[in-house]
C-alpha positions as CSV (number, residue, x, y, z in Angstrom):
1,T,5.5,-7.5,-5.9
2,E,3.8,-7.0,-2.4
3,L,1.7,-10.1,-3.0
4,I,4.7,-12.3,-4.1
5,V,6.8,-11.2,-1.1
6,S,3.9,-11.9,1.3
7,L,3.3,-15.4,-0.1
8,F,6.9,-16.3,0.5
9,A,6.8,-14.8,3.9
10,L,3.6,-16.7,4.6
11,K,5.1,-20.0,3.5
12,A,8.1,-19.3,5.8
13,G,5.7,-18.7,8.7
14,L,6.6,-15.1,9.1
15,Y,3.1,-13.9,9.8
16,R,4.1,-10.5,11.4
17,I,6.4,-9.8,8.4
18,V,3.4,-10.4,6.1
19,Q,1.4,-7.9,8.1
20,V,4.0,-5.2,8.5
21,S,5.3,-5.4,4.8
22,L,1.8,-4.9,3.5
23,L,1.2,-2.1,6.0
24,G,4.6,-0.6,5.1
25,S,3.6,-0.7,1.4
26,I,0.5,1.3,2.1
27,L,2.5,3.8,4.2
28,S,5.2,4.1,1.6
29,N,2.8,4.8,-1.3
30,L,0.7,7.3,0.7
31,L,3.6,9.1,2.4
32,L,6.9,8.7,0.7
33,V,5.8,8.2,-3.0
34,L,3.0,10.7,-3.0
35,G,4.9,13.2,-0.8
36,T,8.0,13.0,-3.2
37,A,5.7,13.4,-6.2
38,F,4.0,16.5,-4.6
39,L,7.4,18.0,-3.7
40,V,9.1,17.4,-7.1
41,G,6.0,18.5,-9.1
42,G,5.4,21.5,-6.8
43,L,8.9,22.8,-7.2
44,R,8.4,23.0,-11.0
45,H,4.7,23.9,-10.9
46,P,3.6,26.2,-8.1
47,Q,0.1,24.8,-8.2
48,Q,-1.0,21.4,-9.6
49,R,-4.6,20.2,-9.9
50,F,-6.1,16.8,-10.1
51,N,-9.6,15.2,-10.2
52,R,-11.0,15.7,-6.7
53,T,-14.0,13.4,-7.2
54,A,-11.7,10.4,-8.1
55,Q,-9.4,11.0,-5.2
56,T,-12.4,11.4,-2.8
57,A,-13.6,7.9,-3.9
58,S,-10.1,6.5,-3.3
59,F,-9.9,8.2,0.1
60,G,-13.3,6.6,1.0
61,L,-12.1,3.2,0.0
62,L,-8.8,3.6,2.0
63,L,-10.8,4.7,5.0
64,L,-13.1,1.7,4.6
65,A,-10.1,-0.7,4.3
66,T,-8.6,0.9,7.4
67,M,-11.8,0.4,9.4
68,C,-11.8,-3.3,8.4
69,M,-8.2,-3.7,9.5
70,I,-8.7,-1.9,12.8
71,F,-11.7,-3.8,14.0
72,P,-10.0,-7.2,14.7
73,M,-7.3,-5.4,16.7
74,V,-9.9,-3.4,18.7
75,L,-11.8,-6.5,19.5
76,D,-8.6,-8.4,20.5
77,V,-7.3,-5.6,22.7
78,T,-10.7,-5.1,24.5
79,H,-11.3,-8.9,24.8
80,E,-14.8,-8.3,23.4
81,T,-15.0,-11.6,21.5
82,F,-16.5,-15.0,22.2
83,D,-13.2,-16.8,22.2
84,A,-9.6,-16.6,21.1
85,D,-10.4,-17.7,17.5
86,S,-13.0,-14.9,17.0
87,T,-10.4,-12.4,15.8
88,L,-9.2,-14.9,13.1
89,L,-12.7,-15.6,12.0
90,I,-13.6,-11.9,11.8
91,S,-10.5,-11.3,9.8
92,R,-11.5,-13.9,7.2
93,L,-15.1,-12.8,6.9
94,T,-14.0,-9.2,6.6
95,A,-11.4,-10.2,3.9
96,V,-14.3,-11.6,1.8
97,C,-16.2,-8.3,2.2
98,M,-13.0,-6.3,1.2
99,L,-12.4,-8.4,-1.9
100,C,-16.0,-7.9,-3.0
101,T,-15.7,-4.2,-2.5
102,Y,-12.5,-4.1,-4.6
103,C,-14.3,-6.0,-7.5
104,L,-17.1,-3.4,-7.3
105,Y,-14.4,-0.6,-7.3
106,L,-12.9,-2.1,-10.5
107,A,-16.4,-2.0,-12.1
108,F,-16.8,1.6,-11.0
109,Q,-13.4,2.6,-12.3
110,L,-13.4,0.6,-15.6
111,Y,-17.0,0.6,-16.7
112,T,-19.6,2.7,-15.0
113,H,-17.6,5.9,-14.2
114,T,-14.5,5.8,-16.5
115,Y,-14.9,9.6,-17.2
116,I,-14.0,10.3,-13.6
117,F,-10.7,8.6,-13.8
118,A,-9.8,9.8,-17.3
119,D,-6.5,11.7,-17.8
120,G,-7.1,15.3,-18.9
121,D,-3.8,15.2,-20.8
122,A,-4.8,12.0,-22.8
123,D,-4.7,13.9,-26.1
124,E,-1.1,14.8,-25.6
125,D,-0.2,11.2,-24.8
126,D,-1.7,10.0,-28.1
127,E,1.2,11.8,-30.0
128,E,3.8,9.8,-28.0
129,E,5.4,6.9,-29.7
130,R,4.3,3.5,-28.4
131,V,7.2,1.6,-26.8
132,L,5.5,-1.8,-26.3
133,G,2.4,-3.5,-27.7
134,A,0.1,-5.7,-25.7
135,G,2.0,-8.9,-26.6
136,G,5.4,-7.4,-25.6
137,A,4.0,-6.0,-22.4
138,I,2.6,-9.3,-21.3
139,F,5.8,-11.1,-22.2
140,W,8.0,-8.7,-20.2
141,L,5.6,-8.8,-17.3
142,A,5.7,-12.5,-17.1
143,V,9.6,-12.5,-17.2
144,I,9.8,-9.8,-14.5
145,T,7.3,-11.6,-12.3
146,V,9.4,-14.8,-12.3
147,F,12.5,-12.7,-11.6
148,I,10.7,-10.9,-8.7
149,A,9.5,-14.3,-7.3
150,Y,13.1,-15.5,-7.2
151,L,14.5,-12.4,-5.5
152,S,11.5,-12.3,-3.1
153,E,12.2,-15.9,-1.9
154,Y,15.9,-15.0,-1.4
155,M,15.0,-11.7,0.4
156,V,12.5,-13.4,2.8
157,D,15.1,-16.1,3.7
158,A,17.5,-13.4,4.5
159,I,15.3,-11.2,6.7
160,R,16.0,-12.8,10.1
161,G,19.8,-13.0,9.5
162,A,19.9,-9.4,8.2
163,A,18.0,-8.1,11.3
164,D,20.5,-9.9,13.7
165,E,23.6,-8.9,11.8
166,L,22.6,-5.2,11.4
167,Q,21.1,-5.0,14.8
168,V,17.9,-3.6,13.3
169,P,14.4,-4.8,14.4
170,D,12.9,-7.2,11.9
171,L,9.6,-5.1,12.0
172,F,11.6,-2.1,10.7
173,L,13.0,-4.1,7.8
174,G,9.6,-5.4,7.0
175,T,7.7,-2.1,7.3
176,I,10.3,0.4,6.0
177,I,13.1,-1.2,3.9
178,I,11.2,-4.0,2.0
179,P,8.4,-1.7,0.9
180,I,10.8,1.0,-0.3
181,V,12.7,-1.6,-2.4
182,G,9.4,-3.0,-3.7
183,N,8.0,0.4,-4.6
184,A,11.1,1.7,-6.3
185,A,9.7,1.5,-9.8
186,E,6.3,3.0,-8.7
187,H,8.2,5.7,-6.8
188,A,10.2,6.8,-9.9
189,A,7.1,6.7,-12.2
190,A,5.1,8.9,-9.8
191,I,7.9,11.5,-9.6
192,I,8.3,11.6,-13.4
193,F,4.6,12.1,-14.0
194,A,4.3,14.8,-11.3
195,H,7.4,16.6,-12.8
196,K,5.5,16.6,-16.1
197,N,2.4,18.0,-14.4
198,K,0.5,14.8,-15.0
199,M,-1.0,14.5,-11.5
200,E,-3.8,12.2,-12.4
201,L,-1.2,9.5,-13.3
202,A,1.0,10.4,-10.3
203,L,-1.9,10.0,-7.9
204,G,-3.2,7.0,-9.7
205,I,0.1,5.3,-9.0
206,A,0.6,6.4,-5.4
207,V,-3.0,6.4,-4.0
208,G,-4.2,3.8,-6.4
209,S,-1.5,1.3,-5.4
210,A,-2.2,1.9,-1.7
211,T,-5.9,1.3,-2.4
212,Q,-5.1,-2.0,-4.3
213,I,-2.9,-3.2,-1.5
214,A,-5.4,-2.4,1.3
215,L,-8.6,-3.7,-0.5
216,F,-7.1,-6.6,-2.5
217,V,-3.6,-7.8,-1.5
218,V,-4.3,-7.8,2.3
219,P,-7.5,-9.7,2.1
220,A,-6.2,-12.0,-0.5
221,C,-3.3,-13.0,1.8
222,I,-5.8,-13.6,4.6
223,L,-7.9,-15.9,2.4
224,I,-4.9,-17.7,0.9
225,A,-3.6,-18.3,4.4
226,W,-7.0,-19.6,5.4
227,A,-7.0,-22.1,2.4
228,A,-3.5,-23.2,3.5
229,G,-4.6,-23.6,7.1
230,E,-2.3,-20.8,8.4
231,P,-3.5,-18.6,11.2
232,L,-2.9,-15.2,9.5
233,S,-5.3,-12.5,10.9
234,M,-5.9,-8.9,10.3
235,D,-4.9,-8.0,13.8
236,F,-2.2,-5.5,13.0
237,H,-1.6,-4.5,16.7
238,P,-2.3,-1.1,18.2
239,F,0.8,0.8,17.1
240,E,0.5,-0.3,13.4
241,S,-3.2,0.2,13.2
242,T,-3.0,3.7,14.7
243,T,-0.2,4.7,12.3
244,L,-2.4,3.5,9.3
245,L,-5.4,5.4,10.5
246,I,-3.5,8.7,11.0
247,T,-1.8,8.3,7.7
248,V,-5.1,7.8,5.7
249,L,-6.7,10.8,7.5
250,L,-3.6,13.0,6.8
251,V,-3.6,12.1,3.1
252,G,-7.3,12.6,2.9
253,V,-7.0,16.1,4.2
254,L,-4.4,17.0,1.7
255,I,-6.2,15.6,-1.4
256,Q,-9.6,16.9,-0.6
257,T,-8.9,20.3,-2.2
258,G,-8.0,18.8,-5.6
259,E,-4.8,20.8,-5.6
260,S,-1.3,20.1,-4.5
261,H,2.0,22.1,-3.8
262,W,5.4,21.4,-2.6
263,L,4.6,22.1,1.1
264,A,2.1,19.2,1.0
265,G,4.9,17.0,-0.1
266,I,7.1,18.1,2.7
267,I,4.3,17.3,5.2
268,L,3.9,13.7,3.9
269,I,7.7,13.1,3.7
270,V,8.2,14.3,7.3
271,A,5.4,12.1,8.4
272,Y,7.0,9.1,6.8
273,V,10.4,9.9,8.5
274,V,8.6,10.2,11.9
275,I,6.9,6.8,11.3
276,S,10.2,5.3,10.3
277,I,11.8,6.4,13.5
278,G,8.9,5.0,15.4
279,F,9.3,1.6,13.7
280,F,13.0,1.6,14.3
281,F,12.4,1.5,18.1
282,H,9.2,-0.7,17.9
283,V,9.3,-4.3,18.9
284,D,6.7,-6.9,19.6
285,L,6.1,-7.8,23.2
286,P,6.8,-11.5,23.9
287,S,3.6,-13.5,23.8
288,E,2.2,-14.6,27.1
């Protein structure tokens, strides 16, 4: 969903909407989705455990992606580049490195270290009745993708008008509202799995989706824009970059123990509310 929305926004020339919607998807997954899962699961199960090794790997990847996304902003703000186009070139080269890292992560997860990411409750799942086979899943995935593409194009076209009519900054719509709508299905699934005490699946949805967006969708959009001759960079501006770094560090601290409880969920949700307030009042300065 995030990739489809970003491509339509890119086509419309809304580069900042592309940036903040992807950033918002990462923030939404790490704070709102994961926080709600911790809260709902923790209210039913006083202490929930998950694979610490797998989540440490995900945290390392998120921190790496954050570093890659912060560097272009730091170089631009400090003016420590050769020329004005250096930030764009750095973003494109960094995007290639990020995509290569994501491919290696898939090999790590699906081939060399599958046991790390295995669900401990897999035996219980074997007894559940299968709803869809592979063919049915692919068919409905294709149908839903086409439907999402249609809605995404309509939503992107309506962003500017909605921002003006509602007197809401378009950055707030792109960072907070659009990701919440796009993550609705993931949000619900993570809560359901956490309520059933299947934390490996809940974290796989929340943290895994954030990792996928940061390491795959963001650099993919940069390279697609490059191929199309569009000047989309990874310069997310100081406020957005700082927000991302603090979010990743906060989540990393909470998942390092391999255990979760409802208070951890409250912490993440409150952090998301604070960030939402900040983005409601955040606007871009006019370019010089």
